[in-house]
C-alpha positions, 0 to 999 in steps of 0.5 A: 901257162899262168896268167895274172889277171886284175879284172875284178873277176878274180882277186888282184894278183891271183894266178889264173890257171887256163889257156890264153883264150880263156884268160882273155875272155875272162878279162874281157867279161870283167871289163864289160861288167865294170863298164855296164855297172858304171853306165847302167847301175846294178840292173844288168848281170853277166852270167858265169858257170853255175848261175841259175835263176834261183841263185841270181834271184837270191844272191844278185837281186837279193830276194829268192822270191823274185826268181819268177820275175828274173825268169820271165825277164830273161827266159831266152837265156835259160837252158833246159833243166836237167833237174826239176825246179833248177833253171840254169843260165847260159854262161856269159850272157847279159841278164836284165835284173829287176829294178826296185820298182819292178820288184815292188810291182811284182810283189804288189801283184801277187797279193 
């Protein structure tokens, strides 16, 4: 079954290959993500398959050096690592991201 979604998670009009429940979940997560951004700004993030502490720090927060801070703020969502130094997140959980003030305090404390 091909389902067309326009939830921000995939490009508008792009076909989603998968079952109906997966499509509904994808759409719901996309809507939830948009609502969270509107209400809370960009300090929350919903994880997707393949997200790790390091990737979120680098790609979402914008600085890979914040990985220890991202980890400490969200350790209850980190899965056991099968590879040394890689800390994957559970899929579909809401992470708390550090604010600019928390990032500044984090770097100030490390000096």
